[in-house]
C-alpha positions as a Markdown table, in Angstrom:
| # | Residue | x | y | z |
|---|---|---|---|---|
| 1 | Unk | 22.0 | -84.2 | -42.3 |
| 2 | Unk | 24.5 | -81.6 | -43.3 |
| 3 | Unk | 27.5 | -83.2 | -44.4 |
| 4 | Unk | 29.7 | -80.4 | -44.0 |
| 5 | Unk | 29.2 | -80.5 | -40.1 |
| 6 | Unk | 30.3 | -84.0 | -39.6 |
| 7 | Unk | 33.6 | -83.6 | -40.8 |
| 8 | Unk | 34.0 | -80.7 | -38.3 |
| 9 | Unk | 32.9 | -82.9 | -35.6 |
| 10 | Unk | 35.3 | -85.7 | -36.4 |
| 11 | Unk | 38.1 | -83.3 | -36.7 |
| 12 | Unk | 37.3 | -81.8 | -33.4 |
| 13 | Unk | 37.5 | -85.5 | -31.7 |
| 14 | Unk | 40.5 | -86.3 | -33.4 |
| 15 | Unk | 42.5 | -83.1 | -32.1 |
| 16 | Unk | 41.4 | -82.8 | -28.7 |
| 17 | Unk | 40.8 | -86.2 | -26.9 |
| 18 | Unk | 38.7 | -86.4 | -23.9 |
| 19 | Unk | 39.2 | -85.2 | -20.6 |
| 20 | Unk | 39.5 | -81.3 | -19.2 |
| 21 | Unk | 42.1 | -78.9 | -20.9 |
| 22 | Unk | 45.0 | -78.2 | -18.7 |
| 23 | Unk | 44.9 | -74.8 | -17.5 |
| 24 | Unk | 47.3 | -72.3 | -19.0 |
| 25 | Unk | 50.5 | -71.4 | -17.2 |
| 26 | Unk | 50.6 | -68.7 | -14.5 |
| 27 | Unk | 53.2 | -65.8 | -15.1 |
| 28 | Unk | 55.5 | -64.8 | -12.0 |
| 29 | Unk | 53.9 | -61.9 | -10.9 |
| 30 | Unk | 55.8 | -59.0 | -9.1 |
| 31 | Unk | 54.3 | -59.7 | -6.0 |
| 32 | Unk | 55.7 | -63.3 | -5.8 |
| 33 | Unk | 59.4 | -61.9 | -6.7 |
| 34 | Unk | 59.1 | -59.1 | -4.1 |
| 35 | Unk | 57.9 | -61.9 | -1.4 |
| 36 | Unk | 60.9 | -64.3 | -1.7 |
| 37 | Unk | 59.1 | -66.9 | -3.5 |
| 38 | Unk | 61.4 | -68.2 | -6.1 |
| 39 | Unk | 60.7 | -70.6 | -9.1 |
| 40 | Unk | 60.4 | -71.3 | -12.9 |
| 41 | Unk | 56.8 | -71.8 | -13.1 |
| 42 | Unk | 53.5 | -72.6 | -11.5 |
| 43 | Unk | 54.1 | -76.6 | -12.4 |
| 44 | Unk | 57.9 | -76.3 | -12.7 |
| 45 | Unk | 60.5 | -76.7 | -10.0 |
| 46 | Unk | 60.1 | -74.3 | -7.2 |
| 47 | Unk | 62.1 | -73.5 | -4.3 |
| 48 | Unk | 60.6 | -71.4 | -1.9 |
| 49 | Unk | 62.8 | -70.2 | 1.3 |
| 50 | Unk | 60.3 | -68.4 | 3.0 |
| 51 | Unk | 56.4 | -67.9 | 2.8 |
| 52 | Unk | 55.1 | -64.9 | 0.6 |
| 53 | Unk | 54.0 | -63.0 | 3.8 |
| 54 | Unk | 57.4 | -63.6 | 5.8 |
| 55 | Unk | 60.0 | -61.0 | 6.1 |
| 56 | Unk | 63.3 | -60.5 | 8.1 |
| 57 | Unk | 63.1 | -59.1 | 11.5 |
| 58 | Unk | 65.9 | -56.7 | 12.9 |
| 59 | Unk | 66.5 | -55.3 | 16.4 |
| 60 | Unk | 65.4 | -51.5 | 16.8 |
| 61 | Unk | 67.8 | -49.0 | 16.5 |
| 62 | Unk | 67.1 | -45.4 | 17.4 |
| 63 | Unk | 70.7 | -43.9 | 17.5 |
| 64 | Unk | 70.1 | -43.2 | 21.2 |
| 65 | Unk | 71.8 | -44.8 | 24.5 |
| 66 | Unk | 68.5 | -46.8 | 25.5 |
| 67 | Unk | 68.3 | -48.2 | 22.0 |
| 68 | Unk | 67.1 | -51.9 | 22.0 |
| 69 | Unk | 70.4 | -52.5 | 20.3 |
| 70 | Unk | 73.8 | -50.8 | 19.4 |
| 71 | Unk | 74.7 | -49.9 | 15.7 |
| 72 | Unk | 77.2 | -52.4 | 15.5 |
| 73 | Unk | 74.7 | -55.2 | 16.4 |
| 74 | Unk | 72.1 | -53.9 | 14.2 |
| 75 | Unk | 74.4 | -53.4 | 11.2 |
| 76 | Unk | 75.7 | -57.3 | 11.6 |
| 77 | Unk | 72.1 | -58.3 | 11.3 |
| 78 | Unk | 71.3 | -56.4 | 8.5 |
| 79 | Unk | 74.6 | -57.5 | 6.6 |
| 80 | Unk | 73.8 | -61.3 | 7.4 |
| 81 | Unk | 70.5 | -60.9 | 5.8 |
| 82 | Unk | 71.9 | -59.5 | 3.1 |
| 83 | Unk | 74.6 | -62.0 | 2.5 |
| 84 | Unk | 72.3 | -65.1 | 2.9 |
| 85 | Unk | 70.1 | -63.8 | -0.1 |
| 86 | Unk | 67.3 | -65.5 | 0.8 |
| 87 | Unk | 65.1 | -62.4 | 0.6 |
| 88 | Unk | 64.7 | -59.7 | -2.2 |
| 89 | Unk | 65.9 | -56.2 | -1.8 |
| 90 | Unk | 62.6 | -54.5 | -1.3 |
| 91 | Unk | 61.6 | -56.8 | 1.3 |
| 92 | Unk | 65.0 | -56.2 | 3.3 |
| 93 | Unk | 64.6 | -52.4 | 2.6 |
| 94 | Unk | 61.1 | -52.7 | 4.3 |
| 95 | Unk | 62.3 | -54.4 | 7.2 |
| 96 | Unk | 65.4 | -51.9 | 7.5 |
| 97 | Unk | 63.1 | -48.9 | 7.7 |
| 98 | Unk | 60.7 | -50.5 | 10.2 |
| 99 | Unk | 63.8 | -51.2 | 12.5 |
| 100 | Unk | 64.8 | -47.5 | 12.7 |
| 101 | Unk | 63.5 | -45.2 | 15.1 |
| 102 | Unk | 64.0 | -41.4 | 16.3 |
| 103 | Unk | 67.4 | -40.0 | 15.0 |
| 104 | Unk | 68.0 | -42.8 | 13.2 |
| 105 | Unk | 65.1 | -42.9 | 10.9 |
| 106 | Unk | 65.2 | -39.2 | 10.4 |
| 107 | Unk | 68.5 | -39.7 | 8.5 |
| 108 | Unk | 66.5 | -41.3 | 5.7 |
| 109 | Unk | 65.2 | -38.1 | 4.7 |
| 110 | Unk | 68.1 | -37.1 | 3.2 |
| 111 | Unk | 68.2 | -40.4 | 0.9 |
| 112 | Unk | 66.1 | -40.9 | -2.3 |
| 113 | Unk | 62.7 | -42.8 | -2.0 |
| 114 | Unk | 64.4 | -45.6 | -4.0 |
| 115 | Unk | 67.4 | -45.8 | -2.1 |
| 116 | Unk | 68.8 | -49.5 | -1.6 |
| 117 | Unk | 69.7 | -51.5 | 1.6 |
| 118 | Unk | 73.5 | -50.8 | 1.2 |
| 119 | Unk | 73.0 | -47.0 | 0.6 |
| 120 | Unk | 71.1 | -46.9 | 4.1 |
| 121 | Unk | 73.8 | -48.7 | 5.9 |
| 122 | Unk | 76.7 | -46.6 | 4.3 |
| 123 | Unk | 74.4 | -43.6 | 5.5 |
| 124 | Unk | 74.2 | -44.8 | 9.0 |
| 125 | Unk | 77.8 | -46.1 | 9.2 |
| 126 | Unk | 79.1 | -42.4 | 8.3 |
| 127 | Unk | 77.1 | -41.1 | 11.5 |
| 128 | Unk | 77.3 | -44.0 | 14.1 |
| 129 | Unk | 80.0 | -46.3 | 12.8 |
| 130 | Unk | 83.3 | -46.7 | 14.3 |
| 131 | Unk | 86.1 | -44.0 | 13.0 |
| 132 | Unk | 88.9 | -45.0 | 15.5 |
| 133 | Unk | 92.1 | -46.0 | 13.5 |
| 134 | Unk | 93.7 | -49.2 | 14.1 |
| 135 | Unk | 96.4 | -47.8 | 16.2 |
| 136 | Unk | 93.8 | -45.9 | 18.7 |
| 137 | Unk | 91.9 | -49.2 | 19.0 |
| 138 | Unk | 94.8 | -51.2 | 20.0 |
| 139 | Unk | 95.8 | -48.4 | 22.6 |
| 140 | Unk | 92.3 | -48.7 | 23.9 |
| 141 | Unk | 92.7 | -52.6 | 23.8 |
| 142 | Unk | 95.8 | -52.5 | 26.1 |
| 143 | Unk | 94.6 | -50.1 | 28.6 |
| 144 | Unk | 91.2 | -51.9 | 29.5 |
| 145 | Unk | 90.7 | -53.5 | 32.8 |
| 146 | Unk | 88.3 | -55.4 | 34.3 |
| 147 | Unk | 86.1 | -53.4 | 36.6 |
| 148 | Unk | 85.0 | -54.5 | 40.1 |
| 149 | Unk | 81.4 | -55.4 | 39.3 |
| 150 | Unk | 82.5 | -57.0 | 36.0 |
| 151 | Unk | 82.2 | -60.7 | 35.7 |
| 152 | Unk | 85.0 | -62.5 | 33.2 |
| 153 | Unk | 82.6 | -63.1 | 30.8 |
| 154 | Unk | 81.7 | -59.6 | 30.2 |
| 155 | Unk | 85.4 | -58.3 | 30.5 |
| 156 | Unk | 86.1 | -60.8 | 27.6 |
| 157 | Unk | 83.4 | -59.4 | 25.5 |
| 158 | Unk | 84.4 | -55.8 | 25.8 |
| 159 | Unk | 87.9 | -57.0 | 24.8 |
| 160 | Unk | 86.4 | -58.6 | 21.9 |
| 161 | Unk | 84.2 | -55.5 | 20.7 |
| 162 | Unk | 87.4 | -53.0 | 20.8 |
| 163 | Unk | 89.8 | -55.3 | 18.7 |
| 164 | Unk | 86.9 | -56.5 | 16.3 |
| 165 | Unk | 86.9 | -53.1 | 14.1 |
| 166 | Unk | 90.7 | -53.4 | 13.6 |
| 167 | Unk | 90.0 | -57.4 | 12.4 |
| 168 | Unk | 87.6 | -56.1 | 9.8 |
| 169 | Unk | 89.6 | -53.2 | 8.4 |
| 170 | Unk | 92.5 | -56.2 | 7.8 |
| 171 | Unk | 94.9 | -54.8 | 10.2 |
| 172 | Unk | 94.8 | -57.8 | 12.6 |
| 173 | Unk | 94.7 | -61.2 | 11.5 |
| 174 | Unk | 92.1 | -63.9 | 13.2 |
| 175 | Unk | 95.5 | -65.7 | 14.5 |
| 176 | Unk | 96.7 | -62.7 | 16.2 |
| 177 | Unk | 93.6 | -61.7 | 17.5 |
| 178 | Unk | 93.3 | -65.0 | 19.5 |
| 179 | Unk | 96.3 | -64.5 | 21.0 |
| 180 | Unk | 96.1 | -60.9 | 21.7 |
| 181 | Unk | 92.8 | -61.8 | 23.5 |
| 182 | Unk | 94.1 | -64.6 | 25.3 |
| 183 | Unk | 96.9 | -62.7 | 26.7 |
| 184 | Unk | 94.9 | -59.5 | 27.9 |
| 185 | Unk | 91.7 | -61.6 | 29.1 |
| 186 | Unk | 94.0 | -63.5 | 31.6 |
| 187 | Unk | 96.2 | -60.5 | 32.7 |
| 188 | Unk | 93.3 | -58.1 | 33.1 |
| 189 | Unk | 91.8 | -60.3 | 35.7 |
| 190 | Unk | 91.3 | -58.3 | 38.7 |
| 191 | Unk | 90.8 | -61.1 | 41.5 |
| 192 | Unk | 94.3 | -62.3 | 42.4 |
| 193 | Unk | 92.9 | -65.8 | 43.8 |
| 194 | Unk | 91.1 | -66.4 | 40.7 |
| 195 | Unk | 94.2 | -65.3 | 38.3 |
| 196 | Unk | 96.4 | -67.6 | 40.4 |
| 197 | Unk | 93.8 | -70.4 | 40.1 |
| 198 | Unk | 93.6 | -70.1 | 36.4 |
| 199 | Unk | 97.3 | -70.0 | 35.6 |
| 200 | Unk | 97.6 | -73.2 | 34.6 |
| 201 | Unk | 94.4 | -72.8 | 32.3 |
| 202 | Unk | 96.5 | -69.8 | 30.6 |
| 203 | Unk | 99.5 | -72.0 | 30.0 |
| 204 | Unk | 97.7 | -75.3 | 28.6 |
| 205 | Unk | 94.7 | -73.7 | 26.7 |
| 206 | Unk | 95.5 | -71.8 | 23.7 |
| 207 | Unk | 91.7 | -71.0 | 22.1 |
| 208 | Unk | 90.2 | -67.6 | 23.7 |
| 209 | Unk | 86.9 | -68.8 | 23.8 |
| 210 | Unk | 87.9 | -71.9 | 25.5 |
| 211 | Unk | 90.0 | -70.3 | 27.8 |
| 212 | Unk | 87.4 | -67.9 | 28.8 |
| 213 | Unk | 84.7 | -71.1 | 29.3 |
| 214 | Unk | 87.5 | -72.6 | 31.7 |
| 215 | Unk | 88.2 | -69.7 | 33.6 |
| 216 | Unk | 84.5 | -68.9 | 34.1 |
| 217 | Unk | 84.1 | -72.1 | 35.6 |
| 218 | Unk | 86.7 | -71.6 | 38.2 |
| 219 | Unk | 85.0 | -68.1 | 39.1 |
| 220 | Unk | 81.8 | -69.9 | 39.8 |
| 221 | Unk | 83.5 | -72.5 | 42.0 |
| 222 | Unk | 85.2 | -69.8 | 44.1 |
| 223 | Unk | 82.0 | -67.9 | 44.3 |
| 224 | Unk | 80.2 | -71.1 | 45.5 |
| 225 | Unk | 82.8 | -71.8 | 48.2 |
| 226 | Unk | 82.7 | -68.1 | 49.5 |
| 227 | Unk | 79.1 | -68.6 | 49.8 |
| 228 | Unk | 79.4 | -71.9 | 51.9 |
| 229 | Unk | 81.9 | -70.0 | 54.4 |
| 230 | Unk | 79.7 | -67.2 | 54.9 |
| 231 | Unk | 76.9 | -69.4 | 55.8 |
| 232 | Unk | 78.8 | -71.4 | 58.1 |
| 233 | Unk | 79.7 | -68.0 | 60.0 |
| 234 | Unk | 76.6 | -66.2 | 60.1 |
| 235 | Unk | 74.2 | -69.8 | 60.9 |
| 236 | Unk | 71.2 | -69.1 | 63.2 |
| 237 | Unk | 71.7 | -70.1 | 67.1 |
| 238 | Unk | 70.7 | -73.3 | 68.0 |
| 239 | Unk | 68.4 | -74.0 | 70.6 |
| 240 | Unk | 70.7 | -75.7 | 72.9 |
| 241 | Unk | 72.7 | -72.2 | 72.6 |
| 242 | Unk | 69.5 | -70.1 | 73.8 |
| 243 | Unk | 69.2 | -72.7 | 76.8 |
| 244 | Unk | 72.9 | -72.3 | 77.8 |
| 245 | Unk | 72.8 | -68.4 | 77.8 |
| 246 | Unk | 69.6 | -68.4 | 79.9 |
| 247 | Unk | 71.2 | -70.6 | 82.6 |
| 248 | Unk | 74.5 | -68.5 | 82.7 |
| 249 | Unk | 72.3 | -65.6 | 83.3 |
| 250 | Unk | 70.4 | -67.1 | 86.0 |
| 251 | Unk | 73.9 | -68.1 | 87.6 |
| 252 | Unk | 75.0 | -64.6 | 87.3 |
| 253 | Unk | 72.0 | -63.2 | 88.9 |
| 254 | Unk | 72.2 | -65.8 | 91.9 |
| 255 | Unk | 76.1 | -64.7 | 92.2 |
| 256 | Unk | 74.8 | -61.2 | 92.9 |
| 257 | Unk | 72.3 | -62.1 | 95.3 |
| 258 | Unk | 75.0 | -63.8 | 97.2 |
| 259 | Unk | 77.2 | -60.9 | 96.9 |
| 260 | Unk | 74.4 | -58.6 | 98.4 |
| 261 | Unk | 73.4 | -61.0 | 101.3 |
| 262 | Unk | 77.1 | -61.2 | 102.3 |
| 263 | Unk | 77.6 | -57.7 | 102.5 |
| 264 | Unk | 74.1 | -57.3 | 104.7 |
| 265 | Unk | 75.2 | -60.2 | 107.0 |
| 266 | Unk | 77.8 | -58.4 | 109.0 |
| 267 | Unk | 75.8 | -55.0 | 109.4 |
| 268 | Unk | 72.9 | -57.4 | 110.9 |
| 269 | Unk | 75.3 | -59.2 | 113.3 |
| 270 | Unk | 76.8 | -55.9 | 114.7 |
| 271 | Unk | 73.1 | -54.7 | 115.3 |
| 272 | Unk | 72.0 | -57.8 | 117.5 |
| 273 | Unk | 75.3 | -57.5 | 119.2 |
| 274 | Unk | 74.6 | -53.8 | 120.6 |
| 275 | Unk | 71.2 | -54.6 | 121.5 |
| 276 | Unk | 71.7 | -57.7 | 123.5 |
| 277 | Unk | 71.0 | -57.3 | 127.3 |
| 278 | Unk | 68.8 | -54.3 | 126.6 |
| 279 | Unk | 65.0 | -54.0 | 127.2 |
| 280 | Unk | 63.0 | -54.0 | 124.2 |
| 281 | Unk | 61.8 | -50.7 | 123.6 |
| 282 | Unk | 58.1 | -52.5 | 122.7 |
| 283 | Unk | 54.8 | -52.0 | 124.4 |
| 284 | Unk | 53.8 | -54.8 | 126.9 |
| 285 | Unk | 50.8 | -55.2 | 128.7 |
| 286 | Unk | 49.9 | -57.8 | 131.5 |
| 287 | Unk | 46.4 | -59.3 | 132.1 |
| 288 | Unk | 44.8 | -60.3 | 135.1 |
| 289 | Unk | 41.9 | -59.1 | 137.3 |
| 290 | Unk | 43.7 | -58.1 | 140.5 |
| 291 | Unk | 47.0 | -57.3 | 138.8 |
| 292 | Unk | 47.2 | -54.8 | 135.8 |
| 293 | Unk | 50.7 | -53.8 | 134.8 |
| 294 | Unk | 52.3 | -51.7 | 131.8 |
| 295 | Unk | 55.6 | -51.2 | 130.7 |
| 296 | Unk | 56.7 | -48.4 | 128.3 |
| 297 | Unk | 60.5 | -48.8 | 127.1 |
| 298 | Unk | 61.5 | -45.2 | 127.3 |
| 299 | Unk | 64.8 | -45.5 | 128.9 |
| 300 | Unk | 67.0 | -47.8 | 130.9 |
| 301 | Unk | 65.3 | -48.6 | 134.3 |
| 302 | Unk | 62.1 | -47.0 | 133.5 |
| 303 | Unk | 59.1 | -48.7 | 134.3 |
| 304 | Unk | 55.5 | -48.4 | 135.4 |
| 305 | Unk | 53.7 | -51.1 | 137.0 |
| 306 | Unk | 50.4 | -50.5 | 138.5 |
| 307 | Unk | 47.5 | -52.5 | 139.8 |
| 308 | Unk | 44.3 | -52.2 | 141.4 |
| 309 | Unk | 45.7 | -54.2 | 144.4 |
| 310 | Unk | 49.1 | -53.0 | 143.8 |
| 311 | Unk | 51.4 | -50.5 | 145.9 |
| 312 | Unk | 51.9 | -47.1 | 144.7 |
| 313 | Unk | 55.6 | -46.8 | 146.3 |
| 314 | Unk | 57.0 | -49.1 | 143.9 |
| 315 | Unk | 56.8 | -46.5 | 141.1 |
| 316 | Unk | 58.2 | -43.5 | 143.4 |
| 317 | Unk | 61.0 | -45.8 | 144.6 |
| 318 | Unk | 62.0 | -47.1 | 141.2 |
| 319 | Unk | 61.7 | -43.3 | 140.0 |
| 320 | Unk | 63.8 | -42.1 | 142.6 |
| 321 | Unk | 66.7 | -44.7 | 142.1 |
| 322 | Unk | 66.6 | -43.9 | 138.5 |
| 323 | Unk | 67.2 | -40.3 | 139.3 |
| 324 | Unk | 70.0 | -41.2 | 141.7 |
| 325 | Unk | 72.0 | -43.3 | 139.3 |
| 326 | Unk | 71.7 | -40.8 | 136.8 |
| 327 | Unk | 73.2 | -38.0 | 138.9 |
| 328 | Unk | 75.9 | -40.3 | 139.9 |
| 329 | Unk | 76.6 | -41.1 | 136.4 |
| 330 | Unk | 76.8 | -37.1 | 135.7 |
| 331 | Unk | 78.9 | -36.9 | 138.7 |
| 332 | Unk | 81.7 | -39.3 | 137.5 |
């Protein structure tokens, strides 16, 4: 047995107790730094706000009228993320580039490749930002009126968007902004009924947001009342009304028939009176084996009667009498 080896083994056992050795500490990589993961060491106190694969999402801005969001909204979102500090600049820069489309994205070509998010904001603000002076904004603010098809909520948002740049420039304080919005919002209401109904709210409510909420509630009540009135005026015809109309139409038709009958009755009465006492100009025959008679209504007093056993002189006498009567009438 080699005595030189024994002390070395004992030495190893003393310096290194039994059990697995702890792993070496892991260094912070550039990937962890750019992904938003923050911490001192792998085993230390690690505070992670977002996962390594998560990044902020901004609305699409293209610099055109059909863009998903306006420039003011897009810039507001980016500034909020920068102020929170939950993401590193490279992550924010990647999200900013992904949210720009069309003409707005082409502006990045004039910037260096390592441009920061702040440099991109300054570039876009010079092209799409608000360049109105505070005086011009105030003039536009006081000239603004509610449009015919615009709700009170949209009208209030329009006023806020006009005056906000002046507030950001520091020319108008928040208290002054609130009072200006209150006064202009209520005085610019187009509907006189809504304006008169909300006058007491304007006198009592001093906060603009609360005043807008109260006037919206009054606007909704007035709209519901108008719908109820129109429903009553244009309600469908009931079954009883339809039956009544049918009865009235039938009565009208019966009245017209009665008038027609009344107009015809005097004419028929006169006709019957004129024909009374005259022979009927019809054709009549008599039956009998020994007596055959036939009558023609060709004129007054003209008759022809014949029979197998009858007298022919009857016809001649009657004809002669008829001619004599006619001549007498002519002489008279």
